[in-house]
C-alpha positions as CSV (number, residue, x, y, z in Angstrom):
1,X,108.7,65.8,95.1
2,X,109.0,65.5,98.8
3,X,111.6,64.1,100.8
4,X,111.9,61.3,102.7
5,X,112.7,60.7,106.5
6,X,116.3,59.7,105.8
7,X,116.9,62.8,103.3
8,X,115.2,64.8,106.3
9,X,117.7,63.8,108.8
10,X,120.9,64.2,106.8
11,X,119.6,67.9,106.2
12,X,119.3,68.6,109.9
13,X,122.6,66.9,110.6
14,X,124.2,69.4,107.7
15,X,122.7,72.1,109.2
16,X,123.2,71.1,113.1
17,X,127.0,71.0,111.9
18,X,126.7,74.3,109.6
19,X,125.6,75.4,112.9
20,X,128.5,74.8,115.1
21,X,131.2,75.7,112.9
22,X,129.8,79.2,111.6
23,X,126.9,80.4,113.3
24,X,126.4,83.7,111.9
25,X,125.9,82.1,108.1
26,X,124.0,79.6,109.9
27,X,121.5,82.1,111.1
28,X,121.6,84.1,107.8
29,X,120.3,81.0,106.0
30,X,117.7,80.7,108.4
31,X,116.5,84.2,108.2
32,X,116.5,84.2,104.4
33,X,114.5,80.7,103.9
34,X,110.8,82.2,104.8
35,X,111.1,85.5,102.9
36,X,111.6,83.7,99.5
37,X,108.3,81.8,99.7
38,X,106.8,84.9,101.3
39,X,107.7,86.8,98.1
40,X,106.6,83.7,96.0
41,X,102.7,83.9,97.5
42,X,102.9,88.0,97.3
43,X,103.7,87.6,93.6
44,X,101.1,84.9,93.1
45,X,98.7,86.9,95.0
46,X,99.1,90.2,92.8
47,X,99.1,88.2,89.4
48,X,95.8,86.4,90.1
49,X,94.3,89.7,91.7
50,X,95.1,91.6,88.8
51,X,94.1,89.3,86.1
52,X,90.5,88.7,88.2
53,X,89.5,92.2,88.2
54,X,91.0,92.9,84.5
55,X,88.8,90.1,83.7
56,X,85.7,91.5,85.5
57,X,86.3,94.9,84.4
58,X,86.3,93.7,80.9
59,X,83.1,92.0,81.3
60,X,81.6,94.7,82.5
61,X,83.1,97.1,80.1
62,X,82.2,94.9,77.0
63,X,79.0,93.2,78.6
64,X,80.5,89.9,78.3
65,X,78.9,87.8,81.3
66,X,81.5,85.0,80.8
67,X,84.7,87.6,81.3
68,X,82.9,88.9,84.6
69,X,82.2,85.2,85.6
70,X,85.6,84.2,85.3
71,X,87.2,87.2,87.4
72,X,84.7,86.2,89.9
73,X,85.8,82.7,90.0
74,X,89.4,83.5,90.2
75,X,88.4,85.9,92.7
76,X,87.0,83.0,95.1
77,X,89.9,80.7,94.1
78,X,92.5,82.9,95.3
79,X,92.8,82.1,99.3
80,X,92.7,78.4,98.2
81,X,95.6,79.1,95.6
82,X,97.3,81.1,98.3
83,X,96.7,78.1,100.9
84,X,98.4,75.9,98.8
85,X,101.6,78.0,97.9
86,X,101.6,79.0,101.9
87,X,101.7,75.5,103.0
88,X,103.1,73.3,100.6
89,X,102.1,69.6,100.8
90,X,104.9,67.3,102.0
């Protein structure tokens, strides 16, 4: 759920007060924020890529066109999925 401008301003004020009181802790918190989203993106990318390649391989081995098409569709939607995860709607 997106936050409104009042909540953003309140969070910004809290961040400024924290930075004034304990700059070392504020620096650590700023440094760990983007890393979590990066790990999530890498994890999703790995799972989707693994599933897509598995579907394509099974489709080729079992000679089932539907599995190959599903794998190719998953591979083609991977950039869109990653873009949505990397830049969530605000």
